[in-house]
C-alpha positions as CSV (number, residue, x, y, z in Angstrom):
1,X,7.3,5.5,18.7
2,X,7.1,6.5,15.0
3,X,6.0,4.7,11.9
4,X,7.3,5.6,8.5
5,X,4.1,5.0,6.5
6,X,2.9,5.0,3.0
7,X,-0.9,5.0,3.0
8,X,-1.0,3.4,-0.5
9,X,1.0,0.4,0.5
10,X,-0.8,-2.7,1.9
11,X,2.1,-3.8,4.0
12,X,2.4,-0.3,5.5
13,X,-1.3,-0.2,6.2
14,X,-1.0,-3.6,7.9
15,X,1.8,-2.3,10.1
16,X,-0.2,0.7,11.1
17,X,-3.2,-1.5,11.9
18,X,-1.0,-3.7,14.0
19,X,0.3,-0.8,16.0
20,X,-3.2,0.5,16.6
21,X,-4.2,-3.0,17.8
22,X,-1.3,-2.9,20.3
23,X,-2.6,0.3,22.0
24,X,0.7,2.0,22.0
25,X,1.3,5.7,21.3
26,X,2.9,6.5,18.0
27,X,3.2,9.2,15.4
28,X,2.8,8.6,11.7
29,X,5.5,9.9,9.4
30,X,4.2,10.2,5.8
31,X,7.7,10.3,4.3
32,X,6.4,10.4,0.7
33,X,4.5,13.6,1.4
34,X,6.9,15.3,3.9
35,X,10.2,13.8,2.6
36,X,13.1,12.2,4.5
37,X,16.0,14.1,6.1
38,X,19.5,13.0,6.5
39,X,18.8,12.9,10.3
40,X,15.8,10.5,9.6
41,X,18.0,8.2,7.7
42,X,20.8,8.3,10.2
43,X,18.3,7.4,13.0
44,X,16.8,4.6,11.0
45,X,20.2,3.1,10.1
46,X,21.6,3.4,13.6
47,X,18.5,1.9,15.2
48,X,18.0,-0.9,12.7
49,X,21.7,-1.7,12.5
50,X,21.2,-2.1,8.7
51,X,23.1,-0.8,5.7
52,X,21.4,1.7,3.5
53,X,21.1,-0.8,0.6
54,X,19.2,-3.2,3.0
55,X,16.5,-0.6,3.2
56,X,16.0,-0.3,-0.6
57,X,12.8,-1.7,-2.2
58,X,14.3,-3.6,-5.2
59,X,10.9,-4.1,-6.8
60,X,10.4,-0.4,-7.5
61,X,10.6,0.5,-11.2
62,X,13.1,3.2,-10.5
63,X,15.4,0.7,-8.9
64,X,15.0,-1.8,-11.7
65,X,15.6,0.7,-14.5
66,X,18.2,3.0,-12.9
67,X,20.0,1.3,-10.0
68,X,20.0,-2.5,-10.4
69,X,23.5,-3.9,-10.9
70,X,25.2,-0.7,-9.9
71,X,27.4,-0.3,-6.9
72,X,27.1,2.7,-4.5
73,X,28.7,3.7,-1.2
74,X,26.6,3.9,1.9
75,X,26.5,7.7,1.7
76,X,25.4,7.5,-2.0
77,X,22.6,5.0,-1.1
78,X,21.4,7.4,1.7
79,X,21.3,10.3,-0.8
80,X,19.5,8.1,-3.4
81,X,16.8,7.1,-0.8
82,X,16.4,10.7,0.4
83,X,16.0,11.9,-3.2
84,X,13.6,9.0,-4.1
85,X,11.8,8.1,-0.8
86,X,9.6,5.5,-2.7
87,X,12.7,3.3,-2.5
88,X,12.5,3.1,1.3
89,X,11.2,-0.2,2.6
90,X,8.0,0.2,4.6
91,X,6.8,0.3,7.1
92,X,9.7,1.1,9.4
93,X,8.8,1.5,13.1
94,X,11.2,3.5,15.3
95,X,11.3,3.5,19.1
96,X,13.6,5.3,21.5
97,X,16.5,2.8,21.1
98,X,15.6,0.4,18.3
99,X,13.9,0.3,14.9
100,X,12.5,-2.5,12.7
101,X,11.4,-3.0,9.2
102,X,7.9,-4.3,10.0
103,X,7.7,-7.0,7.4
104,X,6.2,-9.1,8.8
105,X,4.3,-6.9,11.1
106,X,5.1,-9.1,14.1
107,X,8.6,-7.6,13.9
108,X,7.1,-4.7,15.8
109,X,6.7,-6.9,18.9
110,X,10.4,-6.4,19.7
111,X,9.7,-2.7,20.3
112,X,6.7,-3.2,22.5
113,X,7.5,-3.9,26.2
């Protein structure tokens, strides 16, 4: 299991704490520090069954100033998120077959057997 985590985000910290409380093995992916790859995004999209635009944090200043009201293709959204990883909703928890946006944190329960 892997959690895409931003240590400065309260919701992301809550997701991390929730995982720790469930006693499951997981790795932490600090995507703001290490970046996102196209492979990361493909895995997240495939396993969440969401569109790239559904993973965008619309409350970010960059979204409000530069992207709001504009229309992009899925591939363009993926590129935008990779180039500006702050836009990625968090936390996202990825398991072998499925992934969830862990807002609320209880969404993680679908991944835990």
